[in-house]
Every structure is written in C-alpha cells, then in structure tokens.
N, C-alpha and C positions, 0 to 999 in steps of 0.2 A: 466642755463640762462646766456648769455653773452651779453655784450654791442657790437653792431655791429661796426666793424672796418675794413675798406677797404684798402688794399695795392695795389698801382699801380705798378705791377711787371715788369717794363721796363721803359726806357726813350728813347728819340729820337736817341741818339748816342749810344745805347746799341751795343757792338761788333757784327759784322756779323759772319757768319760761323756756324749757328745752334747750338749755345751755350745756348739759353735762355730756351727752353723746358726741357733739362736735369737739368739746374740749378733750375728750378721750382720744379721738383721732388725731387732734392736733399735737398732743403731747406723746403719742405712742413711740415715736423714734427716739426722743430724749430719754424716756423711761428705760427703753432697752439698752441705751448707751450707758446709763449710770449703773445698771445691774438689776433692774426690776425684772423678775421672770414671769410673774403672774399679776394680773389686775383682777381684783374682786369688784364686780359691778353691783349696783343696787338691784332690787326686784324690778324687772323690766316690763312687767305686765300691768294692766289696768287695775288700779285700786279703787276702793269704794268712793273716795273723794276725788276721783279723776285727776286732773292736771295739778291739783294740790296735794296729791297723795305721795308719800315717801315710799310707797309700795308694800308696806307691811299690812295694810288692810285689804287683803287680796279680794278682788271681785272676779276678774276673768283671766285665767292663766293663759288663755289663747289669744288675747289682744295685746300685742306688743307695741301699741301705738298705731293701730290700723283702722279701728272702727270708731264711730261717733257714739261713744257710750260714757256716761257719767259726766256729760257736759263738755267733752273734748275728744278729739281724735288722738292727739299726742298725750303721752304721759307727762309727769313733771320733767323728765329728763330729755324728752324729744320724741320724735315719731319712729316708726319701724325702720324706715330707710336710713335714718341717721344712726340708729342702733346697729343695723347690719354693717354699715360703713365703719363704725367704730371697732366692731369685733373684727372685721376683716383687716383693718389697719394694724391693730394689735398683733393679730396672728402673722401678718406679713413682716413684722419686726421681731418675730419669735418671742412674743409675750403672750403667755396663756391667758385664758379668759375664764374666770370663776364666776358663775351665776349665782345670785342669791335666790333661794327657794323658801317660800312661806306656804307650807301645806297644812298649817294647824287649824286654820279657820277661814271662813269667807264672811264678807261684809258687803252690804248694799244690795240685798236681794231684789228681784224684780217684782215678786208678788208675795202676798200673804197666803198662809194656809191655816186651815183649822186643824189644831193638834191638841194632844193632851200631854201634860207635863206633871212632874212632882217638883215642889219647892225644895231647895237644897240649902243647908246651912253654909254660907259663903266661907266661914272660918274653919269648917270641918266638912268637906264635901262628902265624907262617908255618912253623914247624917242627912238621909234623904226622907222627906216627909211622905207618909203613907197616902195622904189625900190626893186624889187625881183631879187636876184642874183642867177643864176645857177652855181653850182660849185660841187666839189667833197669833201667829208669829211670822216674821219675814224670814222664810226658809226655802223659797222657790226661786231658783236662778235659771232663767231661760235665755238670757243674752240676745234680745230681740234684734239688736243692730247687726250682730254677727250672724244671725239667721242660719245657724248650723254649719257654717264654714269651719273646717278643720276638725270640729267635734259636734256631734248632735246630742251629746249627753245633757240631760236636764237634771239639775240638783234639786231634791226636795227634802222634806223633813226626815225621810228614811236615810239620808246621807249624813245626818248630824246627830250627835248625842246631847247637846245642850245649847241654850241660848241665854242671853242676859237681859232680854226685854220681851214682854208679851203684851198683847192688846185684848181687850174685852175679856177679862178685866185688864186694865193698864197697870203693869208693875215692872220694876227693875229689880234685878237680883241675879241668882244662879238658878236655872231651871233644867232639870233633866228631861229630855224628850222621851216620850214612850213610844217605842217602835220595836220591830222584831229583833234589833241588834242590842238594845239597851237593857234587856231583862236582867243581866248580871250586874247592872250598874256601870260604873265608868270603866274605862280601859285599865289593863294592868300594865306593868313594865313602864310606869311613868313616875315623876318625882313624888315623894310622899309629903311634900310640904302641904299644909292645909288638909291633911288627910290623904288626899289624892289630887295631884295637880294636872289631871287630864284637861279640865276646862280652864281656859285662859280668857277668851274674849269672842264676841261675835257669835256666829253659827258654828259650833265646834265640830269639826269633821270627825266622822267615825270610820275608822279604817277596818273595822269588823265587817262592814258591808263590802263584799267582794267586788261589786261593780264599781265601787268608789276606788278601791286599791288598784284595780285594773285600769281605770280611767287615769289615775295618776302615774302609772307606769307608761301608758300610752302617751301621756303628755311629755314625759321625760324623753321618749324616743322622738317625739315631734320637735321639741326645743332643741335637741342636739342636731337635728336635720336643718332646722331654721338658722341656728347660731352655731358655728363650729366651735363650741366652748370645749374647755379642757378640764372642767371640774365644777363642783357645786359647794356653795356654803348653805348649810341647812339651818333654818331659823328655829328657835324655841323647841329644841328636841326634848327637853325635860317634860314637855306637855303631850309628846307624841309616843305612842308605844314603841319600844326598842324593836320589837319583833317585826313591825311594819317596815321600819327603815333598813333593818338587816336584809329583808326581802327585796326592797326597792333598790338598795344600793347594788345587790347582787345582779338585779335585772339590768341596770344601766351599765355596769362593767361588762356584762355579757354581750350587750348590743353595741357598746362604744367601739370606735375605731382605734382608740388608744387608751391606755390606763388613765382613769379620771381621778383627779385630785379631790378628795372629799374631806371637808372640815365641818364640824357641827358646833353650834352654840348650845352648850349645856351650862348655863350660868350658875355655877355653885362654887362656893369657896371651899367645900369639904372635899378633899382629894379622894376619899373612899367613894363618894358618889360618882365622880368622873371615871374612876377605875371600874366601878360596877357597870356603868353604862358601856364602856369599851368592851367589857366582857360579854354583856348582853348582845352586842352587835358582832361578836366575834372578831373584834379588832378592825372592822371594815371601814371605820372613819376615824380621822384625827379629831381632836377637841381643842378649843381655845383654852389657854391656861389661865383660867380665872383666879386661881389662888396666887399665882405669880404677879398678876395684875394688882391684886390687893397689897401684896408686899411692896410693890413700886409706889403705890398710892400712899401707904403709910410711911414709907422710907422718905418720900418727898415732903411730908408734913412734919416729921419728927427731926429732920436734919441730923446733926451729929449725935443726937440721942439714940438713933437707930443703929442697931448692930449690923453693919454691912456684911459681916461674914456669914449672916443668916439670911441673906437676901433671897436665896433659893429654897428656903425651908418650906416643906410641905407642898412643893410645886409639882406640877405634872411633868415638867420637862426634866426633872431629876428622877422622878419615880418611873416614868415611862417615855423616854425621849422620842421613841418612834411614833408616838401618837400625839405629841404636843405641837400646837401652833401658838407662838408667843406673841403677846400684844402689849403696847404701852398705852393705847387708848382705842376706843371705837365709838360708833354713833350712839350707843346706849349709855356709855360712861362719860360723855362729854357733858360740860356744864349744862344744867337745866333739863337733862334727860332722865329717863326712869331709873337707871342704874348709876346715876351720877357719882363718880369717884375719880376725879381727874388727878393726873400726876402733875405735880407743879413743874413749871417751865425749867427751873434750874436743874432738876433731876432728870429731865428727859434725855439729855445727851448720855448720861450714865446708863439710864435704862435701855436706850437703844443700843449702846455698845455692848450691853450684857445679853441682848438677844441677837444682834447682827454678827458679832464677831466670834461667837462660841460655836462649838461643834454641834450641839444638840438643839433640836427643835427647828421649826420653820418659822421665821420672824415675819411679823406684819407691820407695815408702815401705815400710819393713819393720815389721810389726805391733809387735814389742817396743819399737821406738823411739817409737811413738806412744802405746802403752798399757802398756809395761813387761813384764817377764817374770822369773820366778823358778823355777828348776828344779835338780834334782840328777841327775848321771850319773856313770858311771865313765869316767876318762880312759884313754888308751892305756897309761899306766903302772900301771893296776890300782887307783889311788886314786879315792875318791869326791870329787866336787867339787860345791859349791853355787854356782851361777851366778846373779847378779842383773844383769839388763840394765835400766838405769833409763830412765824416760821422758825424751826429749830435750826440755827445757823450751821451746826455741825452735821446735820442729818445727811445731806447729799454725800459728803465725804465718807460718812460711816457706811453708807450703802455701797459706794465705790470700793471702800476698803474690804468689805465682805467678799467681793468677787476677786480682789487682787491679793489680799493677805490672809483671808479667813481659812487657812488650809493647814492640814497636818494635825499631829497629836497635840492634845490640850493638857496643859499643866496648870493647876490652880494654886494660888497663894492667897487663900481666904483665911488669914491667920491674925486679923486685927480688926476690931469693931469699927474703925473709921477709914481704913485704907486696905484695899484689896487689889489683886492683880491676877492676871492669867496669861499664859503665853500659848501661841500656836507655833508649832516646829516648822511648818512649811513642808513642801513636797519637792520632788525633782522638778516639777513644772512651776510651782507657785512659791514665792517667799512667804515667810511667817511674819508674826508680829508679837509685841508685848502690849497688853492693855492694862492700865493702871488708873485707879479712880479713888477719890476721897470725898467723904461727906462732911469732913471737918476741916483741919488745917492742911497745909501742904503735906503731901505724902511721898514716901519713897519705898522701893522694894529691891532687894537684891534677887535677880532672876538669873537662873542658869539655862543658857540657850544651847550649850553643848559646843564641842570643838569645831563643828562646822561653821559656827558663827564667830570663831576667834578673830580678834582684831578688826571687827567690822565697826563702821561708824553708823549711828542711828540718830534719826530726828523724829519730832513729833508730827505725824501726818495731819493732825487737826490744827497745828500751828499755835497751841496753847503754851508750849514751852519752845523757847527759841534756841537753847544751847544744844550741843551735840553730845551724845553719850557713846563711848567706845568700849566694846567688850574685850576682856582680857584674853590671854592665850588659851584659857579654858572655855571661853565663850560666856563668861559671867559679867554682869554689869549692874550698877545701881541705877534704876529707872525712876523718874520723878513725874509728879503731877501737881497741879495747883489745888488749893483748897476749894472744896465744892465743885470739883471739875474731873475731866477724864482726859487722858492722853493715849494716843495709839502710836507706839514707837515702831518705826520700820527702818530697815537697812537703807542707807543712802545709795542712790544709784550713781555708779561711777561715771 
C-alpha cells in the first residue's frame, strides 16, 4: 500500500530535441524508489508547431511521433518508440502513467474551407452579430502523411463551433461558425467568464456533433491500447461542456482494464465553480486545487504578514478532499507563463509539507522543484528574462516521508497566525510524524501523540533542527521549527 503521489514530469520550457522520453525511462527506477506512484506526461501527440510544440496546440491525436507532419517525425519530447519505452519502463517500476489530453481545439489545419461565420464580441461571447460573413478558414484536417492509418476521420468546419482567424476578408477575432450544430450558439455547461467561455483558441471543437464525440471516444480506446496508461489529465475543462466529459470518462472507465485516475484542470479560484463542475460530471473526475495554490502564492509573498492558520481557507482539499489534487506549481503558473503565480522558493518546503504529509488530497510534484530549471523568455513587457528555478533541497525527503510517515489519524494545531503544526498518529504498519512550520520567527508547539508514543526520542527528518525531543509518559512533547522553515519530527530508530 502506498500513498498516491503524482509527479508532473515536464515544464513549459523543457528543452527541445527529443530529450524527455529518454529521461523518463532513465529516472523511472529512482522515482519509484523515492515514492512517486504516478508520472504525468505532457501531450504526446503532434502539435501544430511540430517539434517546437509543447503539445497544447493539438494537430493530430493519432501521431505520437510516428509520421512526418508539421516539419518533423518526432515531437518535442521524442519519437513514438521512445515514448513507448518510457511508458513501459515506468510501468515496470510500478509507476502509473497519466497522459495529458487536449480535446478543446485543433491548430494547424491542412486545408482552408469556404464557410459562413458571425462576428462575436470577444469580451462577451453571448453578443453574436446577426450579420452573416462569407469567408475562408483553416478548418479541414486531413493528415496527409498519416494517410488514414489508425483513423480515417476527416475534420471539417462541421466539427468546430468557432475560429479566431478568417481570410477573404482577412480578420482576427472570435467568430462563431455557422453549421448544423451551432444554431443554439455556444455550448452550455462551460465557464461563464466572458459571458460564455466555450471558445478558447484555434478551431474550437464542437462536441454536439456526434461523429466528433464518437471519434474522441475511439481515440481514447486507441491510446489506451498503444500506451498502457493508468489515467488522464484533462486540459482546459472550463471551456469544454461538462456533459461531454461525463460521457467520455464513463466510456473510458468502462473499457479500461483497471480503474483510471482522472484529474481535470478547471483553473478557477472560486471554490463554488469547482464544486459545481464536480457535480455536473457526477464526481467522475478530480480537480486541481487552484484556490489552495493561490493561498500558497500569496503566503509566499506576504511572509509573516500572512495568517498561516488560514492557509487552507476556501480550498477544495478541505471542502471536498476526495476530489482534490493539490499543487505547488505547474507549467501554467511558472514564471513567464499565462497563469504566472509562482510560489517563492522559501515557502515551497512548507507548501510541499502541507500537501505531501497530510491525509487529504493527492499531491503533485512539479519537475523543476525536484530537478531544477533554467530558461529564457520574453515577458509581457517585451523584456527578456532569465529564469532559474532551483531544486528544493527538502523535496526528495518530503516525498520519502510521505510513504514512510504519512499515515494514521491527523490532528491539526492551526492555532497561531505564524506557526502551525499537525500530527499523524501512524498505524500498526507505519510510524507517524509531527509536522511544524513557521512563516515568522522560530516556532514551537506542544503536541499530544498519545500513550503509545510515551518516552520516545524524536529527531527532525529534514535535518533543520539538530536537537532531540523526547515525549513524556503521556506522549506529549514540545516540537520546534526554525523561522521561515518546516520540520518533520519522526521517532528515532533504535
């Protein structure tokens, strides 16, 4: 029995040149040894920008680095054989494989089509102009290099509800395509930001076309045969009707050989929006805890001014722990990306302790925090920035501690704005621990571990505190931590 622990094995600026899949295979044994139970891999299929694509500009779902399309055979991360080897190696070390799925849009069409559209107010998508505009748009995907292998499905304008670029006349904006499926306007059961957030980018897939939804179910069956994955991460679900994903998830769970781990990205800081989505899909997917991530971001900026006793306020992991996947960072929140909201390095050990050693939620580790990252990109201000994300020195031990000590009943001591603690009681098979942290001065907490821990000698598993603490005859002791730091106290092995 292991505590589920997810590693996001990439970041937005991971180096190009087919290096990722070989690195996954190389590190699989070590990941298993430290306690990673699942690896979340980036989109594995061909994007519109070929070998330069991070995978979120979906072109061909059936090209896993096998066909000479968009200027390359391999994707940014490697070719199909390297991908298969990486997945097989992970599975051989009992690490599950979570595949990233981008079903919202397609980019990089092979042909233009003559279509009719309505202009849409980009700031209020419910405002659709009555004028019918005849134009051309890149909406026909024929995948000539694949030539019908795996799927003969041709995507055309009837598969999409909107585009952001038209020609003859040449315009950029948001345009609703006129076809049999868009008579009612945009899809329902999507986020209500901008009036209706069905449209995000590119050629926007319309799931009301039954041929489209059946093709995407067929693709799910195909990918599970090609790659023995154990789950999916669903991208941008706030732009995709909940009724479609409820149906799609039901389908894959029915045909899968084992229960699939499903987590969706609904990036909203309003807890009620996340709860509404979970209800719409009948609880069939977990969601990333964006409100908790925002708390971590703000706590890291405010230092001792932040009330640490409120770190879980309005979080999904408190409101609905069974559906929460907790994160400290991801590829969208890292510096220079679209949802940039980094957690400052000093606070990351505290944040990781709060997601890795607690009972609730499935925690996610971000690749740069475990392995480091260094990259350059242009900011919104037009300036170039060199970003360095350092390895979090405590992170490997916190991951290990989750599997060794993160067991048993949890008791919270969230009774001070600058110093909080919690304990895990342990089980017959596993010892427990005491976690204490401060965002201000040195901290201390009296923790009652119970008679079973009477007279035990404790030390800090992270090595931040060098003294030993001994519990009294009732199992009580005062546990300590440094200022702006975290300690994980565990019973000394005799």
